[in-house]
C-alpha positions in Angstrom: -129.6 -152.1 -45.9 -131.8 -153.2 -43.1 -132.3 -156.6 -44.7 -128.5 -157.0 -45.1 -128.0 -156.1 -41.4 -130.7 -158.6 -40.3 -129.2 -161.3 -42.5 -125.8 -160.8 -40.8 -127.5 -161.2 -37.4 -126.8 -157.6 -36.3 -129.1 -155.4 -34.3 -129.2 -151.7 -35.0 -127.4 -151.0 -31.6 -124.6 -153.5 -32.4 -124.0 -152.0 -35.8 -123.9 -148.5 -34.4 -121.5 -149.6 -31.7 -119.1 -151.1 -34.3 -119.1 -147.9 -36.3 -119.0 -145.6 -33.2 -122.2 -143.8 -34.4 -125.6 -143.2 -32.9 -128.3 -145.8 -33.7 -130.7 -143.1 -34.9 -128.2 -142.1 -37.6 -128.1 -145.7 -39.0 -131.9 -145.9 -38.7 -132.2 -142.6 -40.7 -130.0 -144.1 -43.4 -132.0 -147.3 -43.6 -135.3 -145.3 -43.8 -133.9 -142.7 -46.3 -134.8 -139.9 -43.9 -132.1 -137.5 -45.3 -133.5 -134.5 -43.5 -132.5 -136.1 -40.2 -128.9 -136.6 -41.3 -126.0 -134.1 -40.8 -124.4 -132.2 -43.7 -124.0 -134.2 -46.9 -120.3 -134.7 -46.6 -120.6 -136.4 -43.2 -123.8 -138.3 -44.2 -122.1 -139.8 -47.4 -119.2 -140.9 -45.2 -121.6 -142.6 -42.8 -123.4 -144.3 -45.7 -120.1 -145.6 -47.1 -118.9 -147.0 -43.7 -122.3 -148.6 -43.0 -122.4 -150.3 -46.5 -118.9 -151.7 -46.0 -119.8 -153.1 -42.6 -122.8 -154.9 -44.2 -120.7 -156.2 -47.0 -122.5 -154.1 -49.6 -121.0 -152.1 -52.6 -121.2 -148.4 -51.4 -121.2 -147.0 -55.0 -124.8 -147.7 -56.0 -126.0 -146.5 -52.5 -124.0 -143.2 -52.8 -125.5 -142.7 -56.2 -129.0 -142.8 -54.7 -128.1 -140.1 -52.1 -129.6 -136.7 -53.2 -127.0 -134.3 -54.6 -126.8 -130.8 -53.0 -128.8 -128.1 -54.7 -126.8 -125.7 -56.8 -126.5 -122.1 -55.4 -128.9 -119.6 -56.9 -127.6 -117.6 -59.8 -126.7 -114.0 -58.8 -129.2 -111.4 -59.7 -128.3 -108.8 -62.2 -128.1 -105.4 -60.5 -129.0 -102.0 -61.9 -126.9 -100.7 -64.7 -124.1 -98.3 -63.8 -122.7 -95.5 -65.8 -119.5 -96.5 -67.8 -116.3 -96.0 -66.0 -113.9 -93.5 -67.6 -111.4 -95.4 -69.7 -108.5 -93.1 -68.9 -108.7 -94.0 -65.2 -108.1 -97.6 -66.1 -105.2 -96.9 -68.5 -103.3 -94.7 -66.1 -102.5 -97.3 -63.4 -101.9 -99.9 -66.2 -99.3 -97.6 -67.7 -97.6 -97.1 -64.3 -97.6 -100.9 -63.7 -96.0 -101.5 -67.1 -93.3 -99.0 -66.5 -92.5 -100.4 -63.1 -92.5 -103.9 -64.5 -90.1 -102.9 -67.3 -87.8 -101.4 -64.6 -87.8 -104.6 -62.7 -87.0 -106.7 -65.8 -84.1 -104.5 -66.9 -82.5 -104.2 -63.4 -79.9 -106.9 -62.9 -80.9 -109.3 -60.1 -79.3 -112.5 -58.8 -81.2 -115.6 -60.0 -82.9 -117.7 -57.4 -84.0 -121.3 -57.7 -86.7 -122.6 -55.4 -86.9 -126.3 -55.1 -90.3 -127.8 -54.4 -90.5 -131.2 -53.0 -92.9 -133.5 -54.9 -96.0 -134.4 -52.9 -95.6 -137.9 -51.5 -98.5 -140.3 -52.2 -100.8 -141.2 -49.2 -99.4 -144.0 -47.2 -101.4 -147.2 -47.3 -102.1 -149.1 -44.1 -99.9 -152.1 -43.6 -101.4 -155.6 -44.1 -100.4 -158.8 -42.3 -101.3 -162.5 -42.7 -103.5 -164.1 -39.9 -103.7 -167.7 -38.9 -106.4 -169.0 -36.6 -106.7 -172.5 -35.2 -109.3 -174.0 -32.8 -109.9 -177.1 -30.8 -112.3 -178.5 -32.0 -111.8 -177.2 -35.6 -114.5 -176.0 -37.9 -115.3 -172.8 -36.0 -116.5 -169.8 -38.1 -114.1 -166.9 -37.9 -115.2 -163.2 -38.1 -113.0 -160.2 -38.1 -114.8 -156.9 -37.2 -118.1 -158.7 -38.2 -116.8 -159.9 -41.6 -116.8 -163.7 -42.2 -113.2 -165.0 -43.1 -113.8 -168.8 -43.1 -113.5 -171.8 -40.8 -110.7 -173.0 -38.7 -108.0 -174.0 -39.4 -107.8 -170.7 -41.2 -104.9 -169.1 -43.1 -106.2 -165.8 -44.3 -104.6 -163.5 -46.9 -103.0 -160.3 -45.6 -105.5 -158.1 -43.9 -105.3 -154.5 -42.8 -103.4 -154.0 -39.5 -104.4 -152.2 -36.4 -106.9 -152.9 -33.6 -109.4 -155.6 -34.8 -112.2 -157.6 -33.2 -111.9 -161.4 -33.7 -114.8 -163.7 -33.0 -115.1 -167.5 -33.2 -118.4 -169.4 -33.3 -119.1 -173.2 -33.3 -122.5 -174.8 -32.6 -122.6 -176.4 -29.2 -119.7 -174.3 -27.9 -119.3 -170.9 -26.2 -118.4 -168.2 -28.7 -114.9 -166.5 -28.3 -114.6 -162.8 -28.8 -111.2 -161.0 -28.4 -109.7 -157.7 -29.4 -106.4 -158.2 -31.2 -103.6 -155.8 -32.3 -102.5 -156.8 -35.7 -99.1 -155.1 -36.2 -97.2 -158.2 -37.4 -98.1 -161.7 -38.8 -100.2 -163.5 -36.1 -100.9 -167.1 -35.4 -103.6 -167.6 -32.8 -105.0 -170.8 -31.3 -108.2 -171.3 -29.1 -109.7 -174.1 -27.2 -113.5 -173.8 -27.4 -115.5 -174.6 -24.3 -118.6 -176.8 -24.9 -122.0 -175.5 -23.8 -123.7 -177.4 -21.0 -126.2 -180.0 -22.4 -129.7 -178.7 -22.5 -132.4 -180.7 -20.7 -134.4 -182.9 -22.9 -137.7 -181.3 -24.1 -140.8 -182.1 -22.1 -142.8 -184.9 -23.6 -146.6 -184.9 -24.0 -146.8 -181.2 -24.8 -148.6 -181.0 -28.1 -148.8 -177.7 -30.0 -145.4 -176.5 -28.8 -142.3 -175.3 -30.9 -138.9 -175.1 -29.1 -136.0 -173.2 -30.7 -132.6 -173.9 -29.2 -129.8 -171.4 -30.0 -126.5 -173.4 -30.6 -124.9 -170.3 -32.1 -125.6 -166.7 -32.8 -128.5 -165.9 -35.0 -131.2 -163.2 -35.5 -134.7 -164.5 -35.1 -138.2 -163.2 -35.9 -141.3 -165.3 -34.8 -144.8 -164.3 -35.9 -148.3 -165.7 -35.5 -150.5 -164.4 -38.2 -150.1 -160.6 -38.1 -148.8 -160.7 -34.5 -145.0 -160.5 -33.9 -144.1 -162.8 -31.0 -140.4 -162.3 -30.9 -137.6 -160.4 -32.8 -134.0 -160.1 -31.8 -130.7 -162.0 -31.3 -131.0 -164.5 -28.3 -128.0 -165.5 -26.3 -126.2 -168.6 -27.3 -127.7 -171.5 -25.3 -131.1 -169.9 -25.0 -134.3 -172.0 -25.5 -137.5 -170.3 -26.8 -140.9 -171.9 -26.6 -143.9 -170.9 -28.7 -147.5 -172.1 -29.2 -148.3 -173.4 -32.7 -148.9 -172.2 -35.4 -146.0 -169.9 -36.0 -143.7 -168.7 -38.8 -139.9 -168.4 -38.0 -137.4 -166.3 -39.9 -133.7 -167.0 -39.0 -130.6 -165.1 -40.2 -128.3 -168.1 -39.4 -130.5 -171.2 -39.5 -127.6 -173.5 -38.9 -127.3 -172.2 -35.3 -131.1 -172.8 -34.5 -132.1 -176.3 -33.5 -135.9 -177.1 -33.9 -137.8 -179.3 -31.5 -141.4 -179.7 -32.7 -143.9 -181.3 -30.2 -141.0 -183.1 -28.5 -139.3 -184.3 -31.7 -135.8 -183.1 -32.5 -135.8 -182.0 -36.2 -132.2 -180.8 -36.1 -130.9 -177.5 -37.4 -133.4 -175.3 -39.1 -131.2 -174.9 -42.2 -127.7 -174.3 -43.6 -125.4 -171.9 -41.7 -125.3 -168.3 -43.0 -128.3 -168.7 -45.4 -131.4 -166.8 -44.1 -134.5 -168.9 -44.2 -138.2 -168.6 -43.4 -140.2 -171.7 -42.2 -143.9 -172.1 -41.2 -144.9 -174.6 -38.5 -148.7 -175.2 -38.7 
């Protein structure tokens, strides 16, 4: 689950905020520390919601969650003396006599109508159309990738949702929408200010420019130099040699010793690269 979260470019705090849970609960789920979780009913619910947020099938994960221990079998107490049988038959005979009286007594018939239980109401679903200028922006709804603009999505669950658009070289757009009818939205994306050209004549330097949102981890041998999600437009500089792991390589532009190598990889496909 931790690897799935990192590949989506989510920090532990961001995932906890989207689920309205404490970060330590998600961390306990990732590390299988079941003793730090609440009662099993709540913990299984948290596990299911977290798996859906990460785009994982919750079934196999719920199967790994330890089942509650069965209650101990009752201990057999000391033997008691047999109860007199006639004391059981006497109230039974009285009940049978009173029941016969009730059956033979004429009473008006009564019919009680029971309304059938109605099935649970499913949430309404509505189509969503998103356009942008320029087009080609990646569209996310509550953190789940829907596609690129112009986008005509199939009907999605209504209610309060969080819409986000990302396009390399442009400021990301994030907006809370109320989906209670078919919506058609259009956005004009604002280009980011051009970054200054890299300094020439600086051998042994690696520059990472964030043109979109991506989780990054930069290591030098056993030493971890950086891990997190930089702001869009940020520029990180490191001394060589380093190894870089990116959750969204298409949003990371690589400049090696003053030479622009372009994006680190394809959008949305996590990648690890070494720069000796």
